[in-house]
C-alpha positions in Angstrom: 55.9 46.4 4.3 53.4 46.7 1.9 52.3 43.9 0.3 53.4 44.0 -3.1 56.8 44.5 -1.6 56.9 41.0 -0.2 59.3 38.8 -1.0 58.7 36.1 -3.8 58.5 32.2 -3.0 60.0 31.6 -6.6 63.8 31.3 -5.7 64.9 30.7 -9.1 68.2 33.0 -9.8 68.2 34.7 -13.1 71.8 33.8 -15.2 73.5 37.3 -14.4 72.5 37.1 -10.7 73.3 33.1 -9.7 76.3 32.0 -8.0 79.1 32.0 -9.7 81.4 29.0 -9.7 83.5 30.4 -7.0 80.6 31.4 -4.9 81.4 31.0 -1.7 77.4 28.6 -1.5 79.7 25.7 -2.0 79.0 22.3 0.0 82.5 23.0 1.8 81.0 25.6 3.7 78.8 24.4 5.1 77.6 23.7 8.7 79.1 20.5 9.8 76.5 17.6 10.1 75.2 17.7 13.6 75.7 21.3 14.1 72.8 22.4 15.8 70.5 25.4 15.1 72.7 28.5 17.1 70.2 30.4 19.6 70.0 33.2 22.5 72.0 30.4 24.8 74.4 29.9 22.5 75.2 33.4 21.2 74.8 35.0 24.8 78.4 34.3 26.2 80.1 36.2 23.2 77.6 38.7 23.7 78.9 38.9 27.2 82.0 39.0 26.5 82.5 43.0 25.3 79.8 44.6 27.1 81.0 48.1 28.9 81.7 46.9 32.8 83.7 43.4 31.5 86.4 45.5 29.8 87.4 47.9 32.5 90.8 47.2 30.6 90.0 50.1 27.8 88.3 52.4 29.5 92.0 54.2 29.7 92.0 54.6 26.3 89.5 57.3 26.3 91.6 59.4 27.3 94.0 59.4 24.5 95.1 62.8 22.7 93.9 62.5 19.0 96.1 63.0 16.5 97.1 66.4 14.4 95.0 67.2 11.7 97.4 67.8 9.5 99.1 63.7 9.6 97.3 62.1 7.0 96.1 58.7 7.7 97.8 55.2 6.3 100.7 55.4 4.3 102.5 52.5 6.5 104.6 50.2 4.5 102.6 47.6 3.5 102.5 44.8 4.4 102.3 41.3 1.8 98.3 40.4 2.1 97.3 38.1 4.4 100.6 39.8 7.0 98.1 39.6 10.4 101.6 40.2 11.8 101.0 43.8 11.0 98.7 45.1 12.9 100.8 43.4 16.4 104.1 45.9 15.6 105.3 47.9 17.9 104.1 51.8 17.4 101.2 50.5 15.2 97.6 52.3 15.4 94.8 50.3 16.8 93.3 49.9 13.4 90.4 47.9 14.5 89.1 50.1 17.2 89.6 52.7 15.2 87.0 50.6 12.1 84.5 50.5 15.5 84.7 53.6 16.8 84.4 55.7 13.6 81.4 53.2 12.1 79.5 54.1 15.1 80.8 57.8 15.5 79.0 58.5 11.3 76.5 56.5 12.3 75.9 58.8 15.7 76.7 61.9 13.0 73.6 61.2 10.7 70.5 62.4 11.1 68.5 59.1 11.3 70.4 58.2 14.9 68.1 60.2 16.6 65.1 58.4 15.3 66.1 55.0 15.7 67.4 55.4 19.0 63.8 57.1 19.8 63.0 53.4 20.0 64.7 53.2 22.9 61.7 55.8 23.9 57.5 54.8 25.1 55.7 55.2 21.9 53.6 57.4 22.5 56.5 60.3 22.0 56.7 59.0 19.1 53.2 59.0 18.3 53.4 62.9 19.5 56.1 63.4 17.0 54.0 62.0 14.2 51.1 64.3 15.3 53.0 67.4 15.2 54.6 67.1 12.2 50.9 66.0 10.4 50.1 69.4 11.6 53.0 71.5 10.5 51.8 69.9 7.4 48.4 70.8 7.5 48.9 74.7 9.1 52.0 75.2 6.8 54.3 76.0 9.1 58.4 75.8 9.2 58.9 74.6 12.6 59.5 71.2 12.8 58.9 68.5 15.4 62.2 66.4 16.6 62.2 63.5 19.1 61.7 64.3 21.8 61.6 62.8 25.7 58.3 65.3 27.7 58.4 64.1 30.7 60.8 61.2 30.2 64.5 60.0 30.7 66.5 62.0 28.0 69.3 59.5 27.3 68.0 57.7 24.7 68.0 60.7 22.5 71.0 61.3 23.4 74.2 61.9 20.4 75.3 58.0 20.1 74.8 54.7 17.4 72.3 53.4 16.4 71.4 50.3 14.4 74.4 50.3 11.5 76.5 49.8 15.2 74.6 47.5 16.6 74.6 45.4 13.2 77.7 46.2 13.4 78.1 44.1 16.4 76.6 40.9 15.2 79.2 40.5 11.9 81.8 40.8 15.2 80.0 38.2 17.3 80.8 35.5 14.5 84.2 36.5 13.8 84.8 36.0 17.9 82.4 32.9 17.9 84.7 31.8 14.6 87.9 32.2 17.0 87.2 29.4 19.0 88.4 26.0 17.6 86.6 24.5 19.9 83.4 26.1 19.2 82.4 24.5 15.8 84.2 21.3 15.5 86.6 20.3 13.2 87.4 22.9 10.9 89.4 24.9 9.1 89.3 28.9 10.2 87.5 29.7 6.7 84.7 27.5 7.0 84.1 28.2 11.0 83.7 31.7 9.9 81.3 30.7 7.3 79.5 28.1 9.7 79.3 31.0 12.6 78.2 33.3 9.9 74.9 31.2 9.3 74.9 29.9 13.2 74.6 33.7 13.7 71.2 34.2 10.9 69.8 30.8 12.0 69.6 32.4 15.7 67.7 35.5 14.6 65.9 33.3 12.3 64.7 30.9 14.7 62.8 33.9 16.3 61.4 35.2 13.5 60.0 31.6 12.9 58.2 31.6 16.7 57.1 35.1 16.4 55.7 34.7 13.1 53.9 31.5 14.8 51.9 33.8 16.3 51.3 37.0 13.9 48.8 36.3 10.9 52.3 36.8 8.4 55.8 36.8 8.7 56.5 40.5 7.7 53.7 41.8 10.7 55.5 39.6 13.0 56.2 41.4 16.8 60.1 40.6 17.0 62.9 41.5 19.5 64.8 43.5 17.3 64.9 46.2 14.2 66.0 45.8 11.3 66.1 47.5 7.6 63.9 46.0 4.9 65.8 43.8 3.4 67.4 42.3 6.9 63.3 41.3 7.7 62.5 39.9 4.3 66.1 37.9 4.3 65.1 36.8 7.7 61.2 35.9 6.4 62.7 33.9 4.1 65.1 32.1 6.4 62.1 31.0 8.5 59.8 29.9 6.0 62.8 27.7 5.1 64.9 29.4 2.0 68.4 29.2 2.2 71.3 31.7 0.4 71.3 32.5 -2.2 67.2 32.6 -2.1 66.9 34.9 0.6 68.7 37.9 -0.6 67.6 37.7 -4.1 63.7 37.4 -3.2 64.0 40.3 -0.9 62.7 43.6 -1.8 65.5 45.4 -1.1 67.9 43.1 -2.3 70.3 46.4 -3.4 70.2 48.2 -0.3 73.4 48.1 2.1 72.3 46.9 4.7 75.5 44.1 4.1 78.2 46.4 3.8 77.5 48.3 7.2 78.6 43.9 8.5 80.9 44.0 5.6 83.2 46.6 7.2 83.9 44.2 10.7 83.7 40.9 9.0 86.9 42.5 6.7 88.5 41.8 9.9 88.9 38.2 9.2 91.4 38.6 6.6 93.6 42.5 6.9 96.0 42.2 3.7 93.6 40.3 1.3 90.8 42.1 0.0 90.5 39.2 -2.4 89.6 37.0 0.5 87.6 39.4 2.8 85.6 39.9 -0.1 84.0 37.0 -0.7 84.4 36.6 3.1 81.3 39.6 2.7 79.6 38.2 -0.4 78.7 35.3 2.0 77.3 37.4 4.5 76.1 38.7 1.7 73.9 36.7 0.3 71.5 36.2 3.5 69.6 39.7 2.7 71.5 41.3 -0.5 72.0 40.4 -3.8 73.4 42.5 -7.5 74.8 46.1 -6.5 74.0 45.4 -2.3 76.5 42.4 -2.3 79.1 44.5 -4.3 78.8 46.5 -2.0 79.4 44.6 0.9 82.4 43.5 -1.5 83.8 47.0 -2.2 84.0 47.7 2.0 85.5 44.8 2.9 88.2 45.1 0.1 88.6 48.4 0.9 89.2 47.9 4.6 90.8 44.8 4.7 93.5 46.8 3.1 93.2 50.3 5.6 93.9 47.6 8.7 97.5 47.0 7.2 98.3 50.2 6.6 97.7 51.5 3.1 96.6 55.0 1.8 92.9 56.0 0.8 93.8 55.5 -2.9 94.7 51.9 -2.6 92.0 51.3 -0.5 89.5 53.0 -3.5 91.3 51.3 -6.0 90.8 47.8 -4.5 86.4 49.0 -4.0 86.6 49.8 -7.4 88.4 45.7 -9.2 85.3 44.3 -6.8 82.3 47.2 -8.7 82.1 46.4 -12.4 82.2 48.6 -15.3 79.2 48.0 -16.2 77.0 48.4 -13.0 75.6 51.3 -11.3 77.7 50.8 -8.6 80.7 50.8 -10.4 79.1 53.5 -12.7 78.7 56.1 -9.6 81.5 54.8 -8.0 83.9 55.9 -10.6 82.4 59.2 -11.1 82.1 59.6 -7.5 86.0 59.5 -7.2 86.6 61.0 -10.2 85.0 63.9 -8.4 86.9 63.9 -5.5 90.5 63.9 -6.9 89.6 67.1 -9.2 87.3 68.6 -6.2 88.9 71.8 -4.2 88.3 70.0 -0.8 85.8 67.6 1.4 83.1 70.4 1.8 83.1 71.5 -1.5 82.1 67.4 -3.0 78.8 67.1 -1.2 77.1 69.5 -3.7 78.8 67.7 -6.5 77.4 64.6 -5.1 74.0 65.5 -3.9 73.3 66.5 -7.7 75.4 63.6 -9.7 75.7 60.7 -7.6 72.6 60.9 -5.1 69.3 60.0 -6.1 65.7 62.1 -5.0 63.5 59.6 -6.7 63.3 56.3 -4.6 61.4 57.0 -0.8 64.4 55.6 1.1 67.8 56.9 1.0 69.5 53.3 1.6 70.8 52.5 -2.3 74.4 50.7 -2.3 74.9 51.8 -5.9 74.8 55.4 -3.7 76.1 55.3 -0.2 79.2 53.5 -0.6 80.3 55.7 -4.0 79.8 58.7 -1.2 81.5 57.2 1.4 84.4 56.2 -1.0 84.6 59.6 -2.6 84.7 61.4 0.5 87.4 59.1 2.4 89.7 60.1 -0.5 88.9 64.2 -0.6 89.6 63.4 3.2 92.7 61.9 2.1 91.5 59.4 4.9 90.9 62.1 7.6 88.2 61.7 9.5 87.2 64.6 11.3 86.0 66.0 7.4 85.0 62.7 5.5 82.1 62.2 8.6 80.4 65.5 9.1 80.7 66.2 4.9 78.8 62.5 4.6 76.1 63.9 6.8 75.8 66.8 4.7 74.2 64.6 2.8 70.9 63.9 4.2 70.1 61.6 1.8 71.6 59.4 1.9 72.5 60.2 6.2 71.6 56.5 7.4 74.7 54.8 6.5 76.9 57.3 4.0 78.9 58.3 6.9 79.0 55.4 8.9 80.9 53.9 6.1 82.9 57.0 5.7 83.7 57.0 9.5 84.3 52.9 9.1 87.2 53.4 6.3 88.7 56.1 7.5 88.7 55.1 11.6 90.3 52.0 10.0 92.9 54.0 8.0 93.6 56.5 10.8 93.3 53.9 14.1 92.1 54.5 17.5 93.8 57.7 18.1 92.0 59.1 14.9 88.9 59.6 16.7 88.3 62.7 19.1 87.9 61.5 22.9 84.8 63.3 22.6 83.3 61.0 20.1 84.8 58.0 21.9 83.3 58.7 25.1 79.7 59.5 23.0 80.0 56.6 20.8 81.9 53.7 22.6 78.7 51.7 24.6 76.1 50.5 22.6 72.1 51.4 23.2 70.3 48.6 21.9 67.9 50.5 20.4 68.0 47.6 17.2 69.0 44.5 18.9 68.5 45.1 22.5 70.5 41.7 23.7 73.5 44.1 22.5 72.7 47.3 25.5 75.4 48.0 27.0 78.3 46.3 24.6 81.3 48.2 24.7 83.1 49.0 21.8 86.6 49.8 22.9 86.2 46.0 24.5 84.9 44.8 21.8 87.7 45.6 19.0 90.5 44.4 21.6 89.0 40.9 21.6 88.6 41.1 18.0 92.4 41.9 17.3 92.7 38.8 20.0 91.2 37.3 17.6 92.8 38.2 14.4 95.9 37.8 15.7 95.6 33.9 17.2 93.4 32.1 14.9 95.8 30.3 12.8 94.4 30.2 9.5 92.7 27.2 8.4 
């Protein structure tokens, strides 16, 4: 990260970004006295539960048939807000599985996934790719290089999920830990959920602090993970003693969509209750984001909360809009994108309209929540909730292909359920490679979905 982009040490918040009276950062949500910060040993048991070898029972699902392309997802009779029994009724789609696999498939479909997965290749292969790119630039050749294996095993470069899916699993760990009533003391379910999120962030922050002691500055510390600039800066802030919301506010990429991916998974804690889902997503987002970065997380959580109980795509989009004030950039973009979607001739026809009217080509990174969240909502709406239309269209928007396909896949996957994911994509995307969070290598998303489903249904409200 360039020196001029380093987060400031001034944690004071301007009036318009200070937490409101309803902010999740109240003393009621703090860790109980005596609760130790998480360490790798604290996190390992939850992680080990959903490695592929530990959940062989989920393997049989890879052959499940996909639904007809003519059937629009969602539109189940809508349960009352917070009705968790809905997901357990016979014949219900496996929506949490659809959410995770849809997110992973969208993550894999975007061109940046190959770059992320190439991190598991020897460094010299990536250096050679950069040199070939320089050669093409200097010699005006139109043959552009791609990630290469040469004499190395090519497995890391095959189609599969990358950073978005792994950080989604990071959020899932917090949900699973909160589902264990014995893990965090005598707390209500909501306080356990927030304490678990705090433990997850502080576990990594402790690694950052240890690495920073061996480096000249936090930003140059060598960490056993790969992360967005916003996450990296937020962790650096935590390591130096700041707390949310300052960790997200004093952050050069406060506006990006890193928290939106995590919010998709946190929505499983409050199916059918978009308000509570949005509040939980904000609690997590404040560790790394501010302003539109937080609003985008709230919107995705609200939309997916309804998708998990069978609402149709329009109801999900409306729930997202309710979290996006019209006066904000993300709010204006989302309303315009959804109008384009509802007036368009179809999903593919919508792509050039979004490219020219929503996507910005000025900044050096295409990860602004003010663009990716509206794009995901619009494509899901134009596709009428069908993942097989929404994800390929999102991948066509190369500028926002690092996360818009994953966000669109998460929403449409939750709408369609596990059977909406084609078997070939399920097989390619169910296992994490560990390219961003190495300790999650081998994690099976179908097994993880089973655990989240059980946790969601068995954990009473506090």
